[in-house]
NUVEXFI-493808 format. One line per 4 residues: their letters; for each residue y, x, z of N, C-alpha, C. Coordinates in steps of 0.001 Angstrom, whole numbers. Layout:
<recs>
a> Y:X:Z:Y:X:Z:Y:X:Z  ...
</recs>
This chain:
<recs>
mgtn> -66760:4177:55247:-66881:4322:56675:-65552:4057:57364  -64451:4462:56780:-63139:4240:57352:-62808:2766:57436  -63312:1968:56484:-63069:530:56488:-63790:-137:57655  -65011:327:57961:-65765:-249:59075:-65073:19:60408
itty> -64547:1221:60595:-63849:1550:61837:-62574:726:61962  -61845:576:60863:-60615:-213:60879:-60936:-1678:61185  -61962:-2201:60572:-62360:-3584:60804:-62791:-3777:62261  -63587:-2837:62762:-64054:-2913:64142:-62877:-2834:65115
tllv> -61947:-1933:64873:-60765:-1785:65729:-59928:-3058:65706  -59745:-3621:64530:-58970:-4853:64400:-59661:-6006:65131  -60984:-6086:65017:-61739:-7130:65694:-61627:-7007:67218  -61746:-5788:67724:-61615:-5551:69167:-60199:-5897:69629
fitl> -59199:-5501:68859:-57806:-5778:69211:-57547:-7281:69283  -58027:-8029:68315:-57821:-9481:68294:-58542:-10136:69468  -59757:-9681:69738:-60517:-10238:70854:-59806:-9996:72179  -59329:-8780:72397:-58631:-8466:73644:-57327:-9242:73761
tcaf> -56621:-9392:72655:-55370:-10147:72673:-55630:-11597:73074  -56643:-12202:72501:-56982:-13591:72851:-57413:-13701:74311  -58210:-12727:74763:-58678:-12764:76154:-57507:-12656:77120  -56587:-11722:76874:-55427:-11590:77753:-54554:-12835:77703
glvf> -54419:-13410:76518:-53623:-14630:76395:-54191:-15759:77215  -55506:-15916:77186:-56136:-16972:77976:-56050:-16701:79464  -56207:-15455:79848:-56176:-15112:81278:-54793:-15365:81857  -53758:-14949:81160:-52411:-15018:81732:-51725:-16356:81529
tgqa> -52168:-17173:80578:-51531:-18474:80389:-52393:-19607:80892  -53633:-19347:81229:-54532:-20405:81683:-54047:-21102:82928  -53502:-20345:83881:-53033:-20945:85131:-51819:-21837:84871  -50922:-21394:84004:-49746:-22205:83700:-50151:-23488:82975
laad> -51126:-23398:82063:-51594:-24592:81368:-52265:-25558:82336  -53056:-25031:83249:-53715:-25884:84223:-52692:-26563:85122  -51633:-25837:85481:-50593:-26412:86333:-49906:-27563:85613  -49645:-27408:84315:-49011:-28475:83562:-49948:-29671:83428
lwvd> -51217:-29422:83284:-52163:-30507:83072:-52219:-31470:84254  -52170:-30974:85468:-52274:-31891:86604:-51059:-32797:86679  -49883:-32281:86356:-48676:-33120:86373:-48763:-34153:85254  -49276:-33728:84095:-49421:-34665:82985:-50434:-35766:83308
evln> -51485:-35410:84037:-52469:-36421:84435:-51834:-37462:85354  -51010:-37002:86280:-50335:-37945:87185:-49346:-38792:86394  -48624:-38174:85457:-47691:-38933:84622:-48419:-39994:83814  -49585:-39647:83272:-50372:-40633:82516:-50767:-41802:83406
mvnf> -51153:-41502:84636:-51534:-42587:85550:-50324:-43442:85913  -49165:-42814:86128:-47950:-43574:86431:-47585:-44474:85253  -47691:-43925:84033:-47372:-44741:82863:-48359:-45900:82707  -49624:-45683:83047:-50609:-46766:83003:-50253:-47845:84021
ekan> -49916:-47417:85246:-49535:-48376:86289:-48242:-49100:85901  -47340:-48389:85257:-46045:-48950:84858:-46246:-50080:83835  -47217:-49902:82952:-47478:-50911:81932:-48050:-52187:82536  -48693:-52072:83688:-49347:-53228:84310:-48577:-53792:85496
sqtn> -47297:-53437:85648:-46554:-53872:86825:-45079:-54062:86482  -44390:-54802:87345:-42945:-54970:87168:-42147:-54074:88106  -42815:-53190:88835:-42149:-52296:89770:-41355:-51245:88998  -40251:-50802:89592:-39424:-49763:88968:-40075:-48391:89197
ydpy> -40627:-47813:88169:-41315:-46523:88256:-40406:-45358:87852  -39190:-45642:87429:-38314:-44582:86912:-38055:-43458:87917  -37808:-43730:89221:-37610:-42624:90165:-38856:-41736:90296  -40034:-42343:90200:-41275:-41581:90304:-41485:-40709:89074
vaql> -41173:-41264:87903:-41277:-40491:86657:-40275:-39338:86682  -39069:-39595:87170:-38064:-38522:87253:-38535:-37411:88195  -39151:-37797:89300:-39657:-36793:90245:-40772:-35967:89606  -41645:-36607:88860:-42726:-35880:88181:-42183:-34947:87105
hkir> -41095:-35345:86461:-40473:-34448:85475:-39882:-33207:86158  -39354:-33377:87372:-38871:-32210:88130:-40028:-31261:88446  -41168:-31842:88822:-42341:-31017:89132:-42801:-30274:87891  -42850:-30972:86759:-43284:-30343:85514:-42335:-29214:85118
aaeq> -41029:-29442:85249:-40058:-28402:84896:-40233:-27167:85778  -40453:-27379:87060:-40641:-26245:87969:-41923:-25485:87624  -43001:-26193:87302:-44256:-25532:86932:-44097:-24757:85640  -43372:-25319:84687:-43180:-24630:83412:-42346:-23360:83580
qgnh> -41446:-23364:84547:-40644:-22166:84821:-41407:-21165:85672  -42562:-21565:86182:-43352:-20676:87015:-42896:-20639:88460  -42040:-21560:88842:-41539:-21604:90216:-42415:-22551:91033  -43483:-21999:91593:-44471:-22812:92293:-43952:-23336:93632
qiak> -43014:-22628:94238:-42456:-23089:95511:-41664:-24385:95312  -40830:-24427:94272:-40065:-25643:94000:-41009:-26768:93596  -42039:-26445:92826:-43009:-27458:92427:-43705:-28047:93651  -44011:-27206:94616:-44661:-27684:95844:-43722:-28602:96630
vetd> -42459:-28199:96749:-41478:-29013:97481:-41290:-30361:96789  -41150:-30335:95457:-40953:-31581:94719:-42206:-32460:94778  -43389:-31840:94763:-44623:-32610:94891:-44688:-33271:96265  -44293:-32546:97284:-44271:-33130:98631:-43291:-34300:98709
rflk> -42159:-34182:98026:-41198:-35295:97990:-41795:-36503:97272  -42509:-36230:96170:-43168:-37296:95424:-44191:-38006:96307  -44982:-37238:97022:-45988:-37828:97917:-45324:-38615:99047  -44191:-38114:99539:-43455:-38821:100595:-42910:-40148:100067
mlqd> -42445:-40142:98818:-41982:-41386:98204:-43123:-42405:98144  -44315:-41921:97798:-45462:-42820:97729:-45851:-43331:99111  -45807:-42464:100117:-46150:-42879:101477:-45183:-43933:102007  -43897:-43725:101704:-42871:-44651:102201:-42758:-45920:101361
rsyg> -43474:-45971:100254:-43396:-47103:99312:-41953:-47318:98870  -41282:-46204:98559:-39878:-46267:98153:-39713:-47109:96892  -38566:-47740:96767:-38180:-48547:95607:-39098:-49754:95423  -39610:-50294:96530:-40423:-51511:96467:-41763:-51318:95786
fnev> -42355:-50168:95978:-43614:-49828:95306:-44776:-50611:95904  -45684:-51063:95080:-46869:-51795:95487:-47769:-50896:96342  -48313:-51444:97444:-49143:-50637:98358:-50384:-50087:97681  -51075:-50909:96922:-52316:-50479:96272:-52025:-49372:95255
sade> -51012:-49564:94443:-50651:-48547:93444:-50213:-47252:94118  -49439:-47382:95186:-48975:-46185:95894:-50153:-45411:96471  -51099:-46106:97070:-52273:-45424:97622:-53102:-44762:96532  -53288:-45461:95419:-54049:-44889:94307:-53375:-43632:93763
lynf> -52075:-43712:93542:-51341:-42555:93017:-51334:-41405:94020  -51185:-41721:95292:-51189:-40677:96326:-52528:-39946:96333  -53613:-40706:96381:-54940:-40092:96407:-55224:-39327:95124  -54821:-39870:93998:-55053:-39192:92722:-54260:-37886:92652
tqsv> -53012:-37926:93084:-52183:-36709:93072:-52784:-35642:93977  -53253:-36055:95145:-53881:-35096:96063:-55141:-34483:95450  -55860:-35250:94650:-57115:-34743:94096:-56906:-33823:92895  -55820:-34002:92140:-55644:-33188:90930:-54678:-32019:91108
rpae> -53851:-32059:92122:-52899:-30952:92285:-53646:-29692:92722  -53161:-28524:92301:-53866:-27285:92648:-53840:-27029:94146  -54920:-26443:94621:-55013:-26125:96045:-54022:-25029:96392  -53465:-25132:97587:-52527:-24111:98038:-53302:-22897:98524
papa> -52912:-21724:98069:-53623:-20532:98547:-53329:-20278:100018  -54322:-19774:100718:-54139:-19442:102129:-53237:-18220:102232  -52290:-18224:103145:-51423:-17048:103284:-52215:-15833:103726  -51748:-14679:103317:-52438:-13436:103649:-52408:-13163:105144
tagi> -51463:-13759:105840:-51338:-13521:107273:-52068:-14561:108105  -52917:-15358:107454:-53652:-16385:108190:-54545:-15725:109227  -54600:-16343:110392:-55377:-15782:111486:-56872:-15827:111201  -57573:-14934:111793:-59016:-14886:111651:-59609:-15853:112668
elgi> -60449:-16749:112196:-61114:-17669:113109:-62290:-16938:113741  -62276:-16824:115033:-63341:-16130:115736:-64188:-17133:116495  -65480:-16935:116420:-66390:-17813:117132:-66963:-17096:118344  -67981:-17681:118901:-68649:-17086:120049:-69292:-15781:119602
dher> -69299:-14792:120485:-69879:-13469:120236:-69144:-12682:119153  -67878:-12987:118919:-67087:-12225:117957:-65837:-11719:118662  -65423:-10547:118266:-64216:-9976:118840:-63229:-9684:117721  -61976:-9757:118060:-60936:-9426:117095:-60785:-7905:117086
pmsv> -60880:-7289:115920:-60719:-5833:115869:-59300:-5435:116260  -59186:-4363:116992:-57889:-3898:117443:-57832:-2385:117294  -56720:-1898:116857:-56577:-456:116746:-55287:-33:117440  -55287:1187:117899:-54114:1750:118546:-53486:2707:117557
pehi> -52193:2611:117341:-51560:3522:116388:-51792:4977:116770  -52030:5784:115760:-52339:7196:115986:-51132:7991:116492  -49926:7515:116234:-48747:8287:116621:-48392:8118:118111  -49107:7250:118819:-48847:7051:120241:-49829:7908:121034
tqtp> -49311:8634:121993:-50169:9447:122839:-50954:8526:123757  -52266:8629:123696:-53129:7778:124504:-53509:8537:125772  -53366:7841:126880:-53727:8441:128172:-54622:7463:128919  -55484:7970:129815:-56348:7065:130563:-55571:6210:131559
fegg> -54416:6662:131986:-53558:5880:132854:-52131:6343:132620  -51183:5527:132998:-49776:5827:132739:-49375:7144:133401  -48838:8041:132598:-48422:9338:133092:-49568:10329:133203  -50769:9950:132802:-51937:10819:132912:-52029:11794:131747
ppcq> -53047:12627:131761:-53230:13591:130680:-53644:12878:129394  -53278:13447:128244:-53677:12827:126973:-55197:12801:126823  -55691:11798:126138:-57129:11692:125883:-57536:12742:124860  -58825:13047:124848:-59332:13971:123849:-59385:13275:122498
sagc> -59769:13998:121458:-59751:13449:120106:-60677:12245:119957  -61726:12164:120740:-62651:11031:120663:-62114:9803:121386  -61035:9934:122127:-60466:8815:122857:-60843:8868:124320  -60339:7922:125092:-60620:7870:126520:-61871:7029:126764
dywm> -62762:7538:127568:-63968:6802:127915:-63796:6275:129332  -63544:4988:129447:-63283:4397:130748:-64550:4194:131570  -65688:4447:130978:-66934:4262:131719:-67364:5527:132441  -66694:6624:132149:-67036:7867:132851:-66453:7816:134254
ddvy> -67110:8471:135208:-66670:8431:136599:-65477:9321:136866  -65172:10282:135976:-64117:11212:136240:-62751:10735:135726  -62661:9526:135226:-61386:8983:134741:-60791:8132:135846  -59588:8450:136223:-58907:7710:137284:-58225:6472:136670
dpga> -58529:5338:137175:-57907:4088:136730:-57359:3387:137968  -56041:3468:138213:-55476:2943:139452:-55633:1426:139606  -55783:698:138493:-55911:-763:138591:-57340:-1212:138808  -58300:-328:138706:-59709:-731:138781:-60173:-958:140207
ag> -59594:-249:141164:-60039:-402:142552:-59475:-1702:143095  -60273:-2433:143752:-59635:-3595:144160:-60203:-4494:145075
</recs>
């Protein structure tokens, strides 16, 4: 019976180790793969052309190095520089090849995550939620008495609002 428990524990441990390994390294592997795909396409284009591809290959190596270090900000900046090189047709790059590489790079590079502070898109019949900090004394009008715990009800007739008359 002790052997079965040991075997079961070992099996669970190995399974969890593999699962964690895949979860935590999968993103880094995927990041490397897109750069390698672009490099493969550049090398294919390089074999079929007399254009100098060395600056483009060097730029892709910078992107790969940044991704391998886990520095996604530098990888993004270097990728943008690579795309700018393609747009400008730097180093006498062929227009067709530049467009193909640009579109291919855009399609395989990972999507940029939306910032947490991105604004909420509101449509018709939607309101932006708003809250008043609890530490501020709320009054129905400036210098007036504090509101009750339920807040100020501006629809009641007994609340004086100096700006409402008009």
